NUSE-749265 format. One line per field, with one value per atom (N, C-alpha, C): residue number from 1; atom name; x, y, z. Coordinates in nm, 3 decimals. Example, Ala and Ser with C-alpha at 12.3 -4.5 7.8 and 13.67 -1.06 7.14 Angstrom:
// NUSE-749265
i: 1;1;1;2;2;2
at: N;CA;C;N;CA;C
xx: 1.319;1.230;1.320;1.285;1.367;1.290
yy: -0.569;-0.450;-0.330;-0.225;-0.106;0.003
zz: 0.780;0.780;0.780;0.708;0.714;0.787
END
This chain:
// NUSE-749265
i: 1;1;1;2;2;2;3;3;3;4;4;4;5;5;5;6;6;6;7;7;7;8;8;8;9;9;9;10;10;10;11;11;11;12;12;12;13;13;13;14;14;14;15;15;15;16;16;16;17;17;17;18;18;18;19;19;19;20;20;20;21;21;21;22;22;22;23;23;23;24;24;24;25;25;25;26;26;26;27;27;27;28;28;28;29;29;29;30;30;30;31;31;31;32;32;32;33;33;33;34;34;34;35;35;35;36;36;36;37;37;37;38;38;38;39;39;39;40;40;40;41;41;41
at: N;CA;C;N;CA;C;N;CA;C;N;CA;C;N;CA;C;N;CA;C;N;CA;C;N;CA;C;N;CA;C;N;CA;C;N;CA;C;N;CA;C;N;CA;C;N;CA;C;N;CA;C;N;CA;C;N;CA;C;N;CA;C;N;CA;C;N;CA;C;N;CA;C;N;CA;C;N;CA;C;N;CA;C;N;CA;C;N;CA;C;N;CA;C;N;CA;C;N;CA;C;N;CA;C;N;CA;C;N;CA;C;N;CA;C;N;CA;C;N;CA;C;N;CA;C;N;CA;C;N;CA;C;N;CA;C;N;CA;C;N;CA;C
xx: 0.087;-0.003;0.084;0.057;0.129;0.092;0.192;0.160;0.075;-0.043;-0.137;-0.074;-0.019;0.029;0.138;0.235;0.348;0.308;0.196;0.147;0.071;-0.010;-0.103;-0.046;0.070;0.121;0.163;0.236;0.266;0.146;0.038;-0.082;-0.148;-0.145;-0.204;-0.123;0.004;0.093;0.072;0.057;0.030;-0.097;-0.193;-0.333;-0.344;-0.269;-0.270;-0.205;-0.086;-0.015;-0.111;-0.170;-0.258;-0.377;-0.430;-0.547;-0.506;-0.373;-0.326;-0.299;-0.240;-0.219;-0.351;-0.459;-0.590;-0.633;-0.638;-0.698;-0.630;-0.504;-0.437;-0.449;-0.465;-0.504;-0.630;-0.736;-0.876;-0.886;-0.802;-0.798;-0.733;-0.623;-0.567;-0.660;-0.733;-0.819;-0.925;-0.983;-1.092;-1.047;-0.932;-0.872;-0.849;-0.803;-0.776;-0.915;-1.027;-1.150;-1.217;-1.200;-1.278;-1.204;-1.062;-0.975;-0.951;-0.946;-0.901;-0.754;-0.691;-0.548;-0.481;-0.504;-0.461;-0.321;-0.280;-0.145;-0.040;-0.070;0.026;0.116;0.243;0.352;0.403
yy: -0.131;0.007;0.119;0.213;0.341;0.431;0.506;0.590;0.718;0.733;0.837;0.978;1.000;1.137;1.183;1.086;1.125;1.150;1.093;1.117;1.230;1.273;1.380;1.500;1.507;1.631;1.727;1.683;1.789;1.839;1.772;1.819;1.924;1.899;1.979;2.116;2.115;2.234;2.311;2.251;2.307;2.374;2.305;2.359;2.489;2.491;2.590;2.718;2.686;2.799;2.865;2.782;2.838;2.916;2.866;2.934;3.076;3.082;3.202;3.299;3.248;3.331;3.394;3.308;3.349;3.443;3.418;3.508;3.657;3.653;3.771;3.855;3.780;3.835;3.919;3.839;3.896;4.013;4.004;4.110;4.238;4.219;4.338;4.395;4.305;4.351;4.436;4.381;4.451;4.584;4.585;4.706;4.816;4.780;4.866;4.925;4.833;4.875;4.970;4.948;5.039;5.171;5.148;5.266;5.347;5.477;5.564;5.591;5.562;5.577;5.719;5.773;5.906;5.924;5.816;5.823;5.748;5.727;5.642;5.756;5.719;5.807;5.759
zz: -0.002;0.003;-0.007;-0.092;-0.093;0.011;0.079;0.170;0.119;0.165;0.120;0.125;0.241;0.279;0.184;0.164;0.084;-0.066;-0.107;-0.244;-0.251;-0.150;-0.151;-0.115;-0.037;0.014;-0.087;-0.192;-0.297;-0.364;-0.394;-0.459;-0.354;-0.227;-0.135;-0.127;-0.123;-0.132;-0.257;-0.369;-0.496;-0.488;-0.443;-0.434;-0.333;-0.221;-0.138;-0.208;-0.274;-0.333;-0.443;-0.526;-0.627;-0.561;-0.458;-0.391;-0.334;-0.278;-0.234;-0.349;-0.459;-0.568;-0.633;-0.645;-0.707;-0.602;-0.470;-0.378;-0.382;-0.376;-0.394;-0.517;-0.620;-0.763;-0.758;-0.707;-0.702;-0.599;-0.498;-0.392;-0.456;-0.544;-0.605;-0.706;-0.790;-0.894;-0.838;-0.712;-0.648;-0.599;-0.556;-0.483;-0.594;-0.720;-0.816;-0.881;-0.870;-0.921;-0.837;-0.701;-0.609;-0.575;-0.576;-0.529;-0.662;-0.641;-0.761;-0.752;-0.863;-0.863;-0.859;-0.735;-0.714;-0.681;-0.593;-0.539;-0.620;-0.753;-0.840;-0.903;-0.915;-0.958;-1.091
END
């Protein structure tokens, strides 16, 4: 029997990393949409 944790762990880490990236992307997109770019140089 293959150890489930050793097989699933890389996929879990990749999934968490992708989720963080997508969450940050949507947060930045929403922030740009709501905020007026006044303090951009």
